[in-house]
DSSP file (Angstrom, degrees, kcal/mol; ACC not computed):
  #  RESIDUE AA STRUCTURE BP1 BP2  ACC     N-H-->O    O-->H-N    N-H-->O    O-->H-N    TCO  KAPPA ALPHA  PHI   PSI    X-CA   Y-CA   Z-CA
    1    1 A X              0   0    0      0, 0.0     2,-0.2     0, 0.0    31,-0.2   0.000 360.0 360.0 360.0 135.3   53.2    9.2  -17.3
    2    2 A X  E     -a   32   0A   0     29,-1.6    31,-3.1   141,-0.1     2,-0.4  -0.565 360.0-139.1 -86.6 150.3   51.6   10.3  -14.0
    3    3 A X  E     -a   33   0A   0     29,-0.2    48,-3.0    -2,-0.2    49,-0.8  -0.867  11.6-161.7-115.6 143.4   49.5   13.4  -13.8
    4    4 A X  E     -ab  34  52A   0     29,-2.2    31,-2.9    -2,-0.4     2,-0.6  -0.993  15.9-149.6-116.0 124.3   49.1   16.1  -11.2
    5    5 A X  E     -ab  35  53A   0     47,-2.7    49,-2.9    -2,-0.5     2,-0.7  -0.847   5.6-163.4 -95.4 122.6   46.0   18.2  -11.4
    6    6 A X  E     -ab  36  54A   0     29,-3.6    31,-3.0    -2,-0.6     2,-0.4  -0.919  15.0-173.7-105.4 107.0   46.3   21.8  -10.2
    7    7 A X  E     +ab  37  55A   0     47,-2.9    49,-3.2    -2,-0.7     2,-0.3  -0.856  12.4 159.7-105.2 130.4   42.8   23.0   -9.7
    8    8 A X  E     -ab  38  56A   0     29,-2.1    31,-3.1    -2,-0.4     2,-0.3  -0.970  32.1-154.2-150.3 164.8   42.1   26.6   -8.9
    9    9 A X        +     0   0    0     47,-1.2     2,-0.3    -2,-0.3    49,-0.2  -0.988  21.9 176.0-135.0 141.2   39.7   29.5   -8.7
   10   10 A X        +     0   0    0     -2,-0.3    -2,-0.0     5,-0.1    47,-0.0  -0.980  21.7 169.5-151.9 135.0   40.8   33.1   -8.9
   11   11 A X  S    S+     0   0    0     -2,-0.3    -1,-0.1     0, 0.0     0, 0.0   0.743  90.1  30.6-108.6 -41.8   39.0   36.5   -9.0
   12   12 A X  S    S-     0   0    0      0, 0.0    -2,-0.0     0, 0.0     0, 0.0   0.586 109.1-109.3 -95.4 -11.8   41.8   39.0   -8.4
   13   13 A X  S  > S+     0   0    0      4,-0.0     4,-2.2     0, 0.0     5,-0.2   0.217  92.6 106.7 100.6 -13.5   44.6   37.0  -10.0
   14   14 A X  H  > S+     0   0    0      2,-0.2     4,-2.0     1,-0.2     5,-0.1   0.949  82.9  43.0 -64.0 -49.1   46.4   36.2   -6.7
   15   15 A X  H  > S+     0   0    0      1,-0.2     4,-2.8     2,-0.2    -1,-0.2   0.857 111.7  55.9 -67.3 -33.2   45.3   32.5   -6.6
   16   16 A X  H  > S+     0   0    0      2,-0.2     4,-2.6     1,-0.2    -1,-0.2   0.916 105.7  51.0 -63.9 -42.1   46.1   32.2  -10.3
   17   17 A X  H  X S+     0   0    0     -4,-2.2     4,-1.6     1,-0.2    -2,-0.2   0.922 112.6  46.7 -58.3 -43.9   49.6   33.4   -9.8
   18   18 A X  H  X S+     0   0    0     -4,-2.0     4,-2.4     2,-0.2    -2,-0.2   0.918 111.2  51.4 -64.4 -43.7   50.0   30.8   -7.0
   19   19 A X  H  X S+     0   0    0     -4,-2.8     4,-2.5     1,-0.2    -2,-0.2   0.895 108.1  51.7 -62.0 -41.5   48.5   28.1   -9.2
   20   20 A X  H  X S+     0   0    0     -4,-2.6     4,-2.3     2,-0.2    -1,-0.2   0.864 109.7  50.2 -64.6 -35.1   50.9   28.8  -12.1
   21   21 A X  H  X S+     0   0    0     -4,-1.6     4,-2.3     2,-0.2    -2,-0.2   0.907 110.0  49.4 -69.1 -41.6   53.8   28.6   -9.6
   22   22 A X  H  X S+     0   0    0     -4,-2.4     4,-2.7     1,-0.2     5,-0.2   0.918 111.0  51.8 -60.0 -42.7   52.5   25.2   -8.3
   23   23 A X  H  X S+     0   0    0     -4,-2.5     4,-2.8     2,-0.2    -2,-0.2   0.918 108.2  50.1 -59.8 -46.5   52.2   24.1  -12.0
   24   24 A X  H  X S+     0   0    0     -4,-2.3     4,-1.0     1,-0.2    -1,-0.2   0.919 112.3  48.3 -59.7 -43.7   55.8   25.2  -12.8
   25   25 A X  H >< S+     0   0    0     -4,-2.3     3,-0.6     1,-0.2     4,-0.2   0.939 114.3  44.3 -62.4 -47.8   57.1   23.2   -9.7
   26   26 A X  H >< S+     0   0    0     -4,-2.7     3,-1.4     1,-0.2    -2,-0.2   0.886 110.4  56.0 -64.9 -38.7   55.1   20.1  -10.6
   27   27 A X  H 3< S+     0   0    0     -4,-2.8    -1,-0.2     1,-0.3    -2,-0.2   0.717  95.2  67.9 -66.6 -20.8   56.1   20.4  -14.3
   28   28 A X  T << S+     0   0    0     -4,-1.0     2,-0.5    -3,-0.6    -1,-0.3   0.575  81.2  92.2 -77.6  -7.8   59.8   20.4  -13.3
   29   29 A X  S X  S-     0   0    0     -3,-1.4     3,-1.2    -4,-0.2    -3,-0.0  -0.763  83.4-116.3 -92.7 128.5   59.6   16.8  -12.1
   30   30 A X  T 3  S+     0   0    0     -2,-0.5     3,-0.1     1,-0.2    -2,-0.1  -0.287  96.1  19.7 -62.1 144.0   60.5   14.1  -14.7
   31   31 A X  T 3  S+     0   0    0      1,-0.2   -29,-1.6    -4,-0.1     2,-0.4   0.656 100.4 114.0  69.3  19.4   57.8   11.7  -15.7
   32   32 A X  E <   -a    2   0A   0     -3,-1.2     2,-0.6    -5,-0.2    -1,-0.2  -0.978  51.1-159.5-121.5 132.5   55.0   14.0  -14.4
   33   33 A X  E     -a    3   0A   0    -31,-3.1   -29,-2.2    -2,-0.4     2,-0.4  -0.951  15.1-155.0-105.0 115.4   52.5   15.8  -16.5
   34   34 A X  E     -a    4   0A   0     -2,-0.6     2,-0.5   -31,-0.2   -29,-0.2  -0.756   5.7-162.5 -90.9 136.8   51.1   18.8  -14.7
   35   35 A X  E     -a    5   0A   0    -31,-2.9   -29,-3.6    -2,-0.4     2,-0.6  -0.982   2.7-158.6-123.3 121.2   47.6   19.9  -15.7
   36   36 A X  E     +a    6   0A   0     -2,-0.5     2,-0.4   -31,-0.2   -29,-0.2  -0.887  20.7 172.2-102.3 121.2   46.4   23.4  -14.7
   37   37 A X  E     -a    7   0A   0    -31,-3.0   -29,-2.1    -2,-0.6     2,-0.3  -0.992  34.9-128.8-136.1 134.7   42.6   23.8  -14.7
   38   38 A X  E >>  -a    8   0A   0     -2,-0.4     3,-1.9   -31,-0.2     4,-1.0  -0.632  35.4-120.6 -71.3 137.2   40.2   26.5  -13.6
   39   39 A X  G >4 S+     0   0    0    -31,-3.1     3,-0.6    -2,-0.3   -30,-0.1   0.830 110.4  57.9 -54.2 -37.7   37.7   24.7  -11.3
   40   40 A X  G 34 S+     0   0    0    -32,-0.3    -1,-0.3     1,-0.2   -31,-0.1   0.734 111.1  43.2 -67.8 -20.6   34.7   25.7  -13.5
   41   41 A X  G <4 S+     0   0    0     -3,-1.9    -1,-0.2     2,-0.1    -2,-0.2   0.556  92.1 101.9 -99.5 -11.2   36.3   23.9  -16.5
   42   42 A X    <<  -     0   0    0     -4,-1.0     2,-0.2    -3,-0.6   -35,-0.0  -0.498  52.4-168.6 -78.5 143.2   37.5   20.8  -14.6
   43   43 A X    >>  -     0   0    0     -2,-0.2     4,-1.4     1,-0.0     3,-0.8  -0.710  39.6 -93.5-124.9 174.4   35.5   17.6  -14.9
   44   44 A X  H 3> S+     0   0    0      1,-0.3     4,-2.9    -2,-0.2     5,-0.3   0.860 122.1  59.7 -58.6 -37.3   35.3   14.2  -13.3
   45   45 A X  H 3> S+     0   0    0      1,-0.2     4,-1.6     2,-0.2    -1,-0.3   0.840 100.8  55.8 -62.8 -32.1   37.7   12.7  -15.9
   46   46 A X  H <4 S+     0   0    0     -3,-0.8    -1,-0.2     2,-0.2    -2,-0.2   0.920 112.2  42.5 -63.5 -43.0   40.3   15.3  -14.8
   47   47 A X  H >< S+     0   0    0     -4,-1.4     3,-1.2     1,-0.2    -2,-0.2   0.934 116.4  45.8 -69.4 -46.8   40.1   14.1  -11.2
   48   48 A X  H 3< S+     0   0    0     -4,-2.9    -1,-0.2     1,-0.2    -2,-0.2   0.740 110.0  57.2 -69.9 -21.5   40.0   10.4  -12.1
   49   49 A X  T 3< S+     0   0    0     -4,-1.6     2,-0.3    -5,-0.3    -1,-0.2   0.404  96.0  77.8 -90.7   2.7   42.8   10.7  -14.5
   50   50 A X    <   -     0   0    0     -3,-1.2   -46,-0.2    -4,-0.2     3,-0.1  -0.733  58.6-156.4-112.5 162.7   45.3   12.2  -12.1
   51   51 A X  S    S+     0   0    0    -48,-3.0    36,-0.7    -2,-0.3     2,-0.3   0.370  83.3  28.6-113.3  -0.2   47.5   10.7   -9.3
   52   52 A X  E     -bc   4  87A   0    -49,-0.8   -47,-2.7    34,-0.1     2,-0.4  -0.977  66.6-153.5-158.3 152.3   47.9   13.9   -7.3
   53   53 A X  E     -bc   5  88A   0     34,-2.2    36,-1.8    -2,-0.3     2,-0.5  -0.993   7.6-170.2-138.0 129.7   45.8   17.0   -6.7
   54   54 A X  E     -bc   6  89A   0    -49,-2.9   -47,-2.9    -2,-0.4     2,-0.5  -0.989  15.6-159.8-116.4 128.3   46.7   20.6   -5.7
   55   55 A X  E     -bc   7  90A   0     34,-2.8    36,-2.7    -2,-0.5     2,-0.5  -0.933   7.4-172.7-115.1 121.4   43.7   22.7   -4.8
   56   56 A X  E     +bc   8  91A   0    -49,-3.2   -47,-1.2    -2,-0.5     2,-0.3  -0.952  12.7 160.1-118.5 131.9   44.0   26.5   -4.9
   57   57 A X  E     - c   0  92A   0     34,-2.0    36,-2.0    -2,-0.5     2,-0.2  -0.995  36.7-122.5-145.1 147.8   41.3   28.9   -3.7
   58   58 A X  E     - c   0  93A   0     -2,-0.3     2,-0.7    34,-0.2     7,-0.3  -0.544  41.4-107.6 -76.1 159.8   40.8   32.4   -2.6
   59   59 A X        -     0   0    0     34,-2.3     2,-0.6    -2,-0.2    36,-0.3  -0.834  40.3-174.3 -89.0 116.1   39.3   32.8    0.9
   60   60 A X  B >   -F   63   0B   0      3,-3.1     3,-1.0    -2,-0.7    34,-0.0  -0.945  70.0 -25.3-117.2 112.3   35.8   34.0    0.4
   61   61 A X  T 3  S-     0   0    0     -2,-0.6    -1,-0.2     1,-0.3     3,-0.1   0.857 125.4 -52.6  55.1  37.7   33.9   34.9    3.5
   62   62 A X  T 3  S+     0   0    0      1,-0.3     2,-0.3    -3,-0.0    -1,-0.3   0.729 125.9  88.5  73.7  22.3   36.1   32.6    5.5
   63   63 A X  B <  S-F   60   0B   0     -3,-1.0    -3,-3.1    37,-0.1    38,-0.4  -0.865  86.0 -83.2-141.3 169.6   35.4   29.7    3.1
   64   64 A X        -     0   0    0     36,-0.3    -5,-0.1    -2,-0.3    -1,-0.1  -0.276  63.4 -82.4 -67.1 165.2   36.7   28.2   -0.1
   65   65 A X     >  -     0   0    0     -7,-0.3     4,-2.0     1,-0.1     3,-0.2  -0.325  34.7-117.6 -67.9 155.6   35.5   29.8   -3.4
   66   66 A X  H  > S+     0   0    0      1,-0.2     4,-2.6     2,-0.2     5,-0.1   0.824 113.7  57.6 -62.1 -32.8   32.1   28.8   -4.7
   67   67 A X  H  > S+     0   0    0      2,-0.2     4,-2.0     1,-0.2    -1,-0.2   0.871 106.2  48.0 -70.0 -35.9   33.8   27.4   -7.9
   68   68 A X  H  > S+     0   0    0      2,-0.2     4,-2.1    -3,-0.2    -2,-0.2   0.938 113.3  47.9 -66.8 -45.4   35.9   25.0   -5.9
   69   69 A X  H  X S+     0   0    0     -4,-2.0     4,-2.7     1,-0.2    -2,-0.2   0.901 109.5  54.3 -60.1 -40.8   32.9   23.9   -3.9
   70   70 A X  H  X S+     0   0    0     -4,-2.6     4,-2.6     2,-0.2    -1,-0.2   0.903 105.7  52.5 -60.3 -42.1   31.0   23.4   -7.1
   71   71 A X  H  X S+     0   0    0     -4,-2.0     4,-1.7     2,-0.2    -1,-0.2   0.939 110.7  47.2 -59.1 -46.9   33.8   21.1   -8.5
   72   72 A X  H  X S+     0   0    0     -4,-2.1     4,-2.0     1,-0.2     3,-0.2   0.924 112.1  50.4 -60.6 -43.7   33.5   19.0   -5.3
   73   73 A X  H  < S+     0   0    0     -4,-2.7     4,-0.4     1,-0.2    -1,-0.2   0.890 112.4  47.0 -61.2 -39.9   29.7   18.9   -5.6
   74   74 A X  H  < S+     0   0    0     -4,-2.6     4,-0.2     1,-0.2    -1,-0.2   0.751 121.4  34.3 -74.4 -24.5   29.9   17.9   -9.3
   75   75 A X  H  X S+     0   0    0     -4,-1.7     4,-2.2    -3,-0.2     5,-0.3   0.659  90.6  87.3-107.8 -17.1   32.5   15.1   -8.8
   76   76 A X  H  X S+     0   0    0     -4,-2.0     4,-1.9     1,-0.2     3,-0.3   0.912  90.5  46.1 -55.8 -53.0   31.9   13.5   -5.4
   77   77 A X  H  4 S+     0   0    0     -4,-0.4    -1,-0.2     1,-0.2    -2,-0.1   0.902 118.2  42.9 -58.9 -42.8   29.3   10.9   -6.4
   78   78 A X  H  4 S+     0   0    0     -4,-0.2    -1,-0.2     1,-0.2    -2,-0.2   0.743 118.1  45.1 -77.5 -23.4   31.3    9.8   -9.5
   79   79 A X  H >X S+     0   0    0     -4,-2.2     3,-3.0    -3,-0.3     4,-0.8   0.642  80.5 123.8 -92.9 -16.3   34.7    9.8   -7.6
   80   80 A X  T 3< S+     0   0    0     -4,-1.9    32,-0.1     1,-0.3    33,-0.1  -0.211  86.9   2.4 -53.9 123.3   33.5    8.1   -4.5
   81   81 A X  T 34 S+     0   0    0     31,-0.3    -1,-0.3     1,-0.0     3,-0.1   0.359 118.2  81.8  83.0  -5.0   35.6    5.0   -3.9
   82   82 A X  T <4 S+     0   0    0     -3,-3.0    -2,-0.2     1,-0.1    -3,-0.1   0.495  89.3  45.4-108.6  -6.6   37.9    5.7   -6.9
   83   83 A X  S >< S+     0   0    0     -4,-0.8     3,-2.0    29,-0.3    -1,-0.1   0.009  74.1 159.5-125.9  27.2   40.3    8.3   -5.5
   84   84 A X  T 3  S-     0   0    0      1,-0.3    30,-0.2    -3,-0.1    29,-0.1  -0.277  73.2  -0.2 -57.3 131.5   41.1    6.7   -2.1
   85   85 A X  T 3  S+     0   0    0     28,-3.3     2,-0.3     1,-0.2    -1,-0.3   0.656  84.5 165.3  64.0  19.1   44.4    8.0   -0.6
   86   86 A X    <   -     0   0    0     -3,-2.0    29,-3.0    27,-0.3    -1,-0.2  -0.513  41.5-117.2 -64.1 127.5   45.0   10.3   -3.5
   87   87 A X  E     +cd  52 115A   0    -36,-0.7   -34,-2.2    -2,-0.3     2,-0.3  -0.442  43.2 174.1 -69.1 138.1   47.7   12.7   -2.4
   88   88 A X  E     -cd  53 116A   0     27,-2.4    29,-2.3   -36,-0.2    30,-0.6  -0.962  19.5-167.5-143.1 160.6   46.6   16.3   -2.2
   89   89 A X  E     -c   54   0A   0    -36,-1.8   -34,-2.8    -2,-0.3     2,-0.4  -0.971  13.3-142.4-143.8 155.9   47.7   19.8   -1.1
   90   90 A X  E     -c   55   0A   0     28,-0.4    31,-2.4    -2,-0.3     2,-0.4  -0.947  11.5-174.6-124.2 140.4   46.0   23.1   -0.6
   91   91 A X  E     -ce  56 121A   0    -36,-2.7   -34,-2.0    -2,-0.4     2,-0.4  -0.999  10.6-167.4-134.3 139.4   47.0   26.7   -1.3
   92   92 A X  E     -ce  57 122A   0     29,-2.9    31,-3.2    -2,-0.4     2,-0.7  -0.970  21.1-150.8-131.9 135.5   45.0   29.7   -0.3
   93   93 A X  E     -ce  58 123A   0    -36,-2.0   -34,-2.3    -2,-0.4     2,-0.4  -0.939  36.2-170.1-100.3 114.7   45.1   33.4   -1.2
   94   94 A X  E     - e   0 124A   0     29,-3.6    31,-2.6    -2,-0.7   -34,-0.1  -0.865  39.6-172.9-119.4 139.7   43.6   35.0    1.9
   95   95 A X  S    S+     0   0    0     -2,-0.4    -1,-0.1   -36,-0.3    29,-0.1   0.644  95.7  23.4 -90.1 -22.1   42.5   38.5    2.9
   96   96 A X  S    S-     0   0    0     29,-0.1    -2,-0.1   -37,-0.0    29,-0.0   0.321 127.1 -56.2-109.7-121.9   42.0   37.2    6.4
   97   97 A X        -     0   0    0     27,-0.1    -3,-0.1    -2,-0.0    27,-0.1   0.544  57.1-134.5-107.8  -8.0   43.8   34.2    7.9
   98   98 A X  S  > S+     0   0    0      1,-0.1     4,-2.2    -5,-0.1     5,-0.2   0.322  71.6 116.7  78.6  -9.6   42.8   31.5    5.4
   99   99 A X  H  > S+     0   0    0      1,-0.2     4,-2.9     2,-0.2     5,-0.2   0.846  70.7  54.6 -65.8 -34.0   42.0   29.0    8.0
  100  100 A X  H  > S+     0   0    0      2,-0.2     4,-2.3     1,-0.2   -36,-0.3   0.909 109.5  47.3 -65.2 -41.6   38.3   28.8    7.2
  101  101 A X  H  > S+     0   0    0    -38,-0.4     4,-2.0     2,-0.2   -37,-0.2   0.929 114.4  46.9 -64.7 -45.0   39.0   28.0    3.5
  102  102 A X  H  X S+     0   0    0     -4,-2.2     4,-2.8     1,-0.2     5,-0.2   0.941 112.1  50.3 -61.4 -47.9   41.6   25.3    4.5
  103  103 A X  H  X S+     0   0    0     -4,-2.9     4,-2.1     1,-0.2    -1,-0.2   0.904 109.8  50.3 -59.2 -43.0   39.3   23.8    7.1
  104  104 A X  H  X S+     0   0    0     -4,-2.3     4,-1.7     1,-0.2    -1,-0.2   0.898 113.0  45.6 -66.2 -39.4   36.4   23.5    4.6
  105  105 A X  H  X S+     0   0    0     -4,-2.0     4,-2.8     1,-0.2    -2,-0.2   0.916 111.3  52.7 -68.6 -42.1   38.5   21.9    2.0
  106  106 A X  H  X S+     0   0    0     -4,-2.8     4,-1.5     1,-0.2    -2,-0.2   0.870 107.2  52.5 -62.5 -36.0   40.0   19.5    4.5
  107  107 A X  H  X S+     0   0    0     -4,-2.1     4,-1.0    -5,-0.2    -1,-0.2   0.922 112.3  44.7 -64.9 -42.6   36.6   18.4    5.6
  108  108 A X  H >X S+     0   0    0     -4,-1.7     4,-1.7     1,-0.2     3,-0.6   0.900 107.4  59.0 -67.6 -39.8   35.5   17.6    2.1
  109  109 A X  H 3X>S+     0   0    0     -4,-2.8     5,-2.2     1,-0.3     4,-1.3   0.832  99.4  59.1 -58.8 -32.4   38.9   15.8    1.4
  110  110 A X  H 3<5S+     0   0    0     -4,-1.5    -1,-0.3     2,-0.2    -2,-0.2   0.898 103.3  51.8 -62.1 -39.6   38.0   13.5    4.3
  111  111 A X  H <<5S+     0   0    0     -4,-1.0    -2,-0.2    -3,-0.6    -1,-0.2   0.882 112.7  43.5 -65.0 -38.8   34.8   12.5    2.4
  112  112 A X  H  <5S-     0   0    0     -4,-1.7   -31,-0.3   -32,-0.1   -29,-0.3   0.695 110.0-127.9 -74.9 -19.0   36.8   11.7   -0.7
  113  113 A X  T  <5 +     0   0    0     -4,-1.3   -28,-3.3    -5,-0.2   -27,-0.3   0.841  48.1 165.9  67.3  38.2   39.4   10.0    1.4
  114  114 A X      < -     0   0    0     -5,-2.2     2,-0.5   -29,-0.2   -27,-0.2  -0.310  35.8-122.9 -69.9 165.1   42.2   12.0    0.0
  115  115 A X  E     -d   87   0A   0    -29,-3.0   -27,-2.4   -31,-0.1     2,-0.4  -0.962  15.6-137.0-116.5 116.6   45.6   11.9    1.7
  116  116 A X  E     +d   88   0A   0     -2,-0.5   -27,-0.2   -29,-0.2     3,-0.1  -0.588  30.2 167.7 -72.9 125.2   47.0   15.3    2.8
  117  117 A X        +     0   0    0    -29,-2.3     2,-0.3    -2,-0.4   -28,-0.1   0.358  58.9  42.1-121.3   3.0   50.7   15.3    2.0
  118  118 A X  S    S-     0   0    0    -30,-0.6   -28,-0.4    24,-0.0    -1,-0.2  -0.985  85.6-107.1-151.9 136.2   51.7   18.9    2.4
  119  119 A X        -     0   0    0     -2,-0.3    -2,-0.0     1,-0.1   -30,-0.0  -0.396  53.4 -91.1 -63.3 140.8   50.8   21.5    5.0
  120  120 A X        -     0   0    0      1,-0.1     2,-0.6   -31,-0.1   -29,-0.2  -0.218  36.3-139.5 -55.2 138.9   48.4   24.1    3.6
  121  121 A X  E     -e   91   0A   0    -31,-2.4   -29,-2.9    -3,-0.1     2,-0.5  -0.911  20.9-171.1-104.3 118.8   50.1   27.1    2.1
  122  122 A X  E     -e   92   0A   0     -2,-0.6     2,-0.7   -31,-0.2   -29,-0.2  -0.950  11.4-161.7-117.7 124.2   48.4   30.4    2.9
  123  123 A X  E     -e   93   0A   0    -31,-3.2   -29,-3.6    -2,-0.5     2,-0.7  -0.919   9.6-158.4-101.8 115.4   49.3   33.7    1.4
  124  124 A X  E     -e   94   0A   0     -2,-0.7     2,-0.3   -31,-0.2   -29,-0.2  -0.851  62.7 -22.4 -97.4 112.6   47.9   36.6    3.4
  125  125 A X  S    S+     0   0    0    -31,-2.6   -31,-0.1    -2,-0.7    -2,-0.1  -0.663 118.6  12.5  91.3-147.4   47.6   39.7    1.3
  126  126 A X  S    S-     0   0    0     -2,-0.3     2,-0.5     1,-0.1    -2,-0.1  -0.299  80.6-106.6 -70.1 148.7   49.6   40.2   -1.9
  127  127 A X        -     0   0    0     -4,-0.1     2,-0.2     4,-0.1    -1,-0.1  -0.640  43.1-167.2 -76.5 123.5   51.5   37.4   -3.6
  128  128 A X     >  -     0   0    0     -2,-0.5     4,-2.2     1,-0.1     5,-0.1  -0.569  37.4-103.6-106.2 170.8   55.2   37.9   -3.0
  129  129 A X  H  > S+     0   0    0      1,-0.2     4,-2.3     2,-0.2     5,-0.2   0.868 123.1  57.2 -61.1 -36.2   58.3   36.3   -4.6
  130  130 A X  H  > S+     0   0    0      2,-0.2     4,-2.0     1,-0.2    -1,-0.2   0.911 107.0  47.6 -60.8 -43.3   58.6   34.3   -1.3
  131  131 A X  H  > S+     0   0    0      2,-0.2     4,-2.6     1,-0.2    -2,-0.2   0.906 109.4  53.8 -64.6 -42.2   55.1   32.9   -1.8
  132  132 A X  H  X S+     0   0    0     -4,-2.2     4,-2.4     1,-0.2    -2,-0.2   0.923 109.4  48.1 -58.8 -44.5   55.8   32.1   -5.4
  133  133 A X  H  X S+     0   0    0     -4,-2.3     4,-2.1     1,-0.2    -1,-0.2   0.892 111.0  50.7 -63.5 -39.4   58.9   30.1   -4.4
  134  134 A X  H  X S+     0   0    0     -4,-2.0     4,-2.2     2,-0.2    -2,-0.2   0.880 109.7  50.8 -66.1 -37.4   56.8   28.3   -1.7
  135  135 A X  H  X S+     0   0    0     -4,-2.6     4,-2.4     2,-0.2    -2,-0.2   0.909 108.9  50.7 -66.1 -42.1   54.2   27.4   -4.3
  136  136 A X  H  X S+     0   0    0     -4,-2.4     4,-2.6     1,-0.2    -2,-0.2   0.907 110.3  50.4 -60.9 -40.5   56.8   26.0   -6.7
  137  137 A X  H  X S+     0   0    0     -4,-2.1     4,-2.8     2,-0.2     5,-0.2   0.900 107.7  52.9 -64.6 -40.8   58.1   23.9   -3.8
  138  138 A X  H  X S+     0   0    0     -4,-2.2     4,-2.6     2,-0.2     5,-0.2   0.949 111.3  46.7 -57.3 -49.6   54.6   22.6   -3.1
  139  139 A X  H  X S+     0   0    0     -4,-2.4     4,-2.4     1,-0.2     5,-0.2   0.910 113.7  47.8 -60.3 -44.3   54.3   21.6   -6.7
  140  140 A X  H  X S+     0   0    0     -4,-2.6     4,-3.0     2,-0.2     5,-0.3   0.921 112.9  48.2 -62.6 -45.0   57.7   19.9   -6.8
  141  141 A X  H  X S+     0   0    0     -4,-2.8     4,-2.3     2,-0.2    -2,-0.2   0.931 113.8  45.6 -64.0 -47.1   57.1   18.0   -3.5
  142  142 A X  H  X S+     0   0    0     -4,-2.6     4,-1.8    -5,-0.2    -1,-0.2   0.942 117.2  44.7 -61.0 -48.1   53.7   16.7   -4.6
  143  143 A X  H  X S+     0   0    0     -4,-2.4     4,-3.1    -5,-0.2    -2,-0.2   0.898 112.8  49.9 -66.3 -41.7   54.9   15.7   -8.0
  144  144 A X  H  X S+     0   0    0     -4,-3.0     4,-2.5    -5,-0.2     6,-0.3   0.911 109.5  51.9 -64.3 -41.3   58.1   14.1   -6.8
  145  145 A X  H  <>S+     0   0    0     -4,-2.3     5,-2.2    -5,-0.3     6,-1.3   0.885 114.4  43.3 -61.6 -38.8   56.2   12.1   -4.2
  146  146 A X  H ><5S+     0   0    0     -4,-1.8     3,-1.1     3,-0.2    -2,-0.2   0.933 113.4  51.1 -70.7 -46.5   53.8   10.8   -6.9
  147  147 A X  H 3<5S+     0   0    0     -4,-3.1    -2,-0.2     1,-0.3    -1,-0.2   0.876 115.6  41.4 -59.5 -39.3   56.6   10.2   -9.4
  148  148 A X  T 3<5S-     0   0    0     -4,-2.5    -1,-0.3    -5,-0.2    -2,-0.2   0.400 112.2-116.3 -92.9   3.0   58.6    8.1   -6.9
  149  149 A X  T < 5S+     0   0    0     -3,-1.1    -3,-0.2    -4,-0.3    -4,-0.1   0.729  74.6 131.3  72.8  21.7   55.6    6.3   -5.5
  150  150 A X      <       0   0    0     -5,-2.2    -4,-0.2    -6,-0.3    -5,-0.1   0.873 360.0 360.0 -73.6 -37.3   56.1    7.8   -2.0
  151  151 A X              0   0    0     -6,-1.3    -1,-0.2    -9,-0.1    -5,-0.1   0.428 360.0 360.0 -96.6 360.0   52.4    8.8   -1.7
């Protein structure tokens, strides 16, 4: 069974709501095990054991959360060369426009040599039902692409 890791950080609960929706979407795909992890609890084995990655972060000072950055810092050396072309997607809960958080994650993803397979999903302000549906779609799309070998 293939795994999708949904990695997130949340302070207000907005990003957590989004992450849970991504998880529901990914879990709905047959032959996929979705794993939902808070960034501070995720380890290198979580990354190396998955075939797809969804990264959720609040926008903090125009950047990704410190916990997401910490995960990248803790795993990069051990993942280097082992996660080439891993499909990934980003979702952001933003108080501003979210572009800084997306840009910072995309720059790091280049170092890991991940493959972006879904346009970043940015929620500006409160999480709405529309955003929840978009997050579920993100999870479904990522998981289906992994399950069917598209990515």
